[in-house]
C-alpha positions in Angstrom: 0.1 0.2 -0.2 3.0 2.0 0.7 3.7 2.5 -3.1 0.3 2.7 -3.9 0.2 6.3 -2.0 3.0 7.5 -2.9 2.3 7.1 -6.9 -1.4 8.9 -5.8 0.2 11.8 -4.2 2.6 12.1 -6.9 0.0 12.5 -9.5 -2.1 14.8 -7.3 1.1 17.1 -7.3 1.6 17.3 -10.4 -2.3 17.4 -11.4 -2.7 20.7 -9.2 0.1 22.6 -10.2 -1.0 22.0 -13.5 -4.4 23.5 -13.1 -2.9 26.3 -11.6 0.0 26.6 -13.9 -3.3 27.1 -16.2 -4.7 29.7 -14.2 -1.9 31.5 -13.9 -0.4 31.8 -17.2 3.0 33.2 -17.7 4.1 32.2 -13.7 5.1 29.0 -13.1 6.2 26.4 -10.3 9.3 26.1 -9.5 10.3 22.5 -8.5 13.5 21.9 -5.6 14.1 18.3 -5.3 16.2 17.2 -1.7 16.9 14.6 0.2 18.9 13.4 3.1 18.9 10.1 5.3 15.7 10.4 6.7 14.1 12.5 4.3 13.2 13.5 0.5 11.2 15.7 -1.1 10.0 17.8 -4.2 8.9 21.4 -3.6 6.7 23.2 -6.2 7.1 26.6 -5.4 4.9 29.8 -7.0 5.7 32.8 -5.9 4.6 36.5 -7.2 2.0 35.2 -9.7 -0.9 36.9 -11.3 -3.3 35.1 -8.9 -1.5 33.8 -6.2 1.5 35.7 -4.2 2.3 32.1 -3.0 1.7 28.8 -3.8 3.2 25.9 -1.8 3.1 21.8 -3.2 5.2 19.9 -0.9 5.7 16.1 -1.5 7.7 14.2 1.2 8.9 11.0 2.7 10.4 10.8 5.8 11.2 8.5 8.6 11.9 8.9 12.3 12.0 7.0 16.0 9.0 7.6 18.3 10.3 9.8 21.0 8.9 11.6 23.7 8.9 14.8 21.3 6.5 12.8 18.8 4.0 11.4 21.0 1.9 13.5 22.0 0.7 14.1 18.1 0.9 11.0 16.8 -1.0 9.0 19.2 1.0 6.2 19.5 3.2 5.1 23.0 6.8 5.0 23.1 8.7 1.5 22.7 12.0 0.3 21.8 13.0 0.4 17.9 9.9 1.4 16.9 10.0 4.3 13.8 7.6 6.3 12.2 7.3 6.3 8.0 5.5 8.9 6.4 4.4 10.1 3.3 2.4 13.0 2.3 1.6 15.9 0.0 1.1 19.5 2.0 -0.7 22.4 -0.3 -1.3 26.0 1.2 -2.1 28.6 -1.3 -1.8 32.5 -0.9 -4.2 34.5 -3.5 -3.1 37.5 -4.1 -6.7 39.1 -4.0 -7.8 39.7 -0.8 -11.3 38.7 -1.6 -9.7 35.3 -2.4 -9.9 32.6 0.9 -6.6 30.9 1.6 -6.7 27.3 1.7 -4.9 24.7 3.4 -4.6 21.1 3.0 -2.6 17.5 3.4 -2.7 14.3 2.4 -0.6 11.6 4.1 0.2 8.2 4.5 2.2 6.7 7.3 3.5 3.6 9.4 4.9 2.7 12.4 7.4 0.1 12.3 9.3 -2.4 15.3 11.7 -4.8 14.5 10.2 -7.2 11.8 9.6 -6.1 8.8 5.5 -5.8 8.8 4.2 -2.3 9.8 2.3 -2.6 13.7 0.6 0.2 12.4 -1.1 1.8 9.3 -3.1 5.0 9.6 -3.8 8.4 7.3 -4.2 11.6 7.8 -5.9 14.0 5.7 -7.1 18.2 6.0 -8.8 20.8 4.1 -9.5 23.8 6.2 -10.5 27.6 4.0 -9.1 30.6 5.4 -10.7 33.5 4.1 -9.7 36.7 5.0 -13.3 38.4 4.1 -16.2 36.2 5.1 -18.3 35.4 2.1 -21.1 32.8 3.1 -21.3 31.9 -0.6 -18.5 30.0 -0.6 -18.3 29.0 3.1 -21.5 26.7 2.2 -20.4 25.6 -0.9 -16.8 24.3 -0.1 -18.5 22.7 3.3 -21.0 20.7 0.9 -18.2 19.3 -1.3 -16.8 18.5 1.6 -19.5 16.7 3.0 -20.2 15.2 -0.1 -16.7 13.3 -0.5 -17.6 11.8 3.2 -21.4 10.7 3.2 -20.6 7.8 1.1 -18.3 6.2 3.6 -19.5 7.1 6.7 -22.8 9.2 7.3 -21.4 10.7 10.8 -17.8 11.4 9.0 -18.0 14.9 7.8 -19.5 16.1 11.9 -16.8 14.7 13.3 -14.0 15.2 11.0 -15.3 19.4 10.6 -15.6 19.3 14.5 -12.0 17.9 14.5 -10.7 20.5 12.4 -12.0 23.5 14.1 -10.2 22.1 17.3 -7.1 21.2 15.6 -6.9 24.9 13.8 -7.6 26.4 17.2 -5.0 29.3 18.4 -5.4 29.5 21.9 -3.5 32.7 22.2 -5.4 34.7 19.5 -8.5 32.6 21.0 -10.1 32.1 17.4 -9.9 29.5 14.7 -7.1 29.7 11.4 -10.0 29.6 9.3 -14.0 28.4 8.8 -13.0 24.8 8.3 -13.3 21.9 6.3 -12.2 18.7 7.2 -9.4 16.8 9.6 -9.6 13.2 9.9 -6.2 13.1 12.7 -5.3 9.3 12.4 -7.6 7.7 10.5 -6.7 4.0 11.0 -8.2 1.2 9.5 -10.9 -1.0 11.1 -13.9 -3.4 10.9 -16.3 -0.8 9.4 -13.4 1.0 7.3 -10.5 -1.6 6.0 -6.8 0.3 4.3 -8.3 -0.2 0.8 -11.1 1.7 1.6 -9.2 4.3 3.4 -7.1 4.7 0.3 -9.8 5.1 -1.3 -11.2 8.1 0.9 -7.7 10.0 0.4 -7.9 9.3 -3.1 -11.4 11.0 -3.0 -10.4 13.5 -0.7 -7.7 14.3 -2.6 -9.6 14.7 -5.9 -12.3 17.0 -4.4 -9.7 19.6 -3.6 -9.8 21.1 -7.2 -13.4 21.3 -7.7 -14.1 22.5 -4.0 -11.7 25.1 -4.1 -11.0 26.3 -7.4 -14.5 27.5 -8.3 -14.2 30.0 -5.5 -10.1 31.3 -6.4 -12.1 31.9 -10.0 -14.9 33.6 -8.8 -12.8 36.1 -6.5 -9.7 36.6 -7.7 -10.7 39.2 -9.9 -12.7 40.9 -7.5 -12.6 44.7 -6.6 -10.4 45.2 -3.6 -8.7 48.7 -1.9 -5.4 49.3 -0.1 -7.8 48.4 3.4 -8.6 45.0 2.0 -4.6 44.6 1.6 -3.9 45.5 4.9 -6.5 43.1 6.6 -5.4 40.5 4.4 -1.7 41.3 6.1 -3.0 41.2 9.5 -4.6 38.1 8.9 -1.4 36.5 7.4 0.4 37.3 10.3 -2.2 34.9 12.6 -1.7 32.3 10.0 1.8 32.5 10.7 1.5 32.2 14.3 -0.6 29.5 14.5 2.2 27.5 12.8 4.6 28.8 15.2 2.6 28.3 18.5 -0.2 25.9 18.1 1.4 23.7 15.2 3.6 21.1 17.2 4.0 19.0 14.1 5.1 22.1 12.3 7.6 23.1 14.8 9.0 19.8 15.6 9.6 18.8 11.6 10.8 22.7 11.7 13.6 21.6 14.1 14.5 18.0 12.7 14.1 18.5 8.8 17.6 19.0 6.8 15.7 21.5 4.5 13.9 23.8 6.5 13.0 26.0 4.1 11.0 23.3 3.0 8.8 23.6 6.0 8.8 27.0 5.9 7.6 27.3 2.2 4.3 27.3 3.6 3.7 30.6 5.2 2.6 34.0 3.6 5.1 36.1 1.8 4.3 38.8 3.4 2.4 39.7 7.2 1.9 42.9 9.0 2.1 41.7 13.1 -0.4 45.3 14.1 0.0 46.0 17.8 -3.9 45.4 19.2 -5.8 45.5 15.8 -9.4 45.0 16.3 -11.8 45.7 13.3 -14.6 48.1 13.6 -17.6 46.9 14.9 -20.0 45.6 11.9 -17.4 45.8 9.5 -16.5 42.7 6.8 -13.7 42.5 9.1 -15.8 42.5 12.4 -17.8 39.8 10.4 -14.7 36.8 9.9 -13.4 37.6 13.2 -17.1 36.7 15.0 -16.9 33.0 13.2 -13.2 32.4 13.7 -14.3 32.9 17.7 -17.4 31.3 17.2 -17.5 28.6 14.4 -20.7 27.7 12.9 -22.1 25.0 10.6 -22.5 25.5 7.4 -24.3 22.7 6.2 
């Protein structure tokens, strides 16, 4: 199954990258490959485009021992001679237009191995999180409908469960707000009597294929919307909260940033500009305030 996931995620990186380049026109992704004894990756990075300020498609494989630093976010017990293998694709798009939402997505397959050749455990971990700078209810409802449509054929409770988990995972306790308006976060989804490993692989593929219809129509609708300097300032402020979340609230980001032999690949998800304004509160009743309200009290969209 490891080979099947590897091939699919490489395909997905290419598929999404090609579509974005068609939308961009002249601007292309630059490809950066890296390798070390414990990790290797292929980063496709687009900067200063007509549509995206920055787009990162980071394909990676890595292996690391199970030690106290990883136990909390891996949900496994520490044992001697155990290691984890991960193969994943992480995507982050930061659009140029403030009316177009950013997006964070990832698809990952993992194995926990001991002394023997066969893995002790296998799981997948996937997520989609829509991160608007300005709340447009039509876009939020549309995005969440696509997320629900992916989940329903597998389990009638998955959308609700993964949406709530997304709101919890992307919560910045320092600011008492979520990073975006959610979507899905599976956590470590393991095979069970109801859903075996092949079924989980099918779900990962369906979630991967759902990225384009869930996000790209929204980007197409909003990429040329009118905006003024005030909107760009708010966008830069919201990007500072994106950066804060990764450094302060995302334990996986902090761990792999410190452990990676190629930290620039880990950092590639961060926005190109951000404004860490001091105690900036939006004006009551403004579009900015409407977004802040939803981030502080997540709502159900479908």
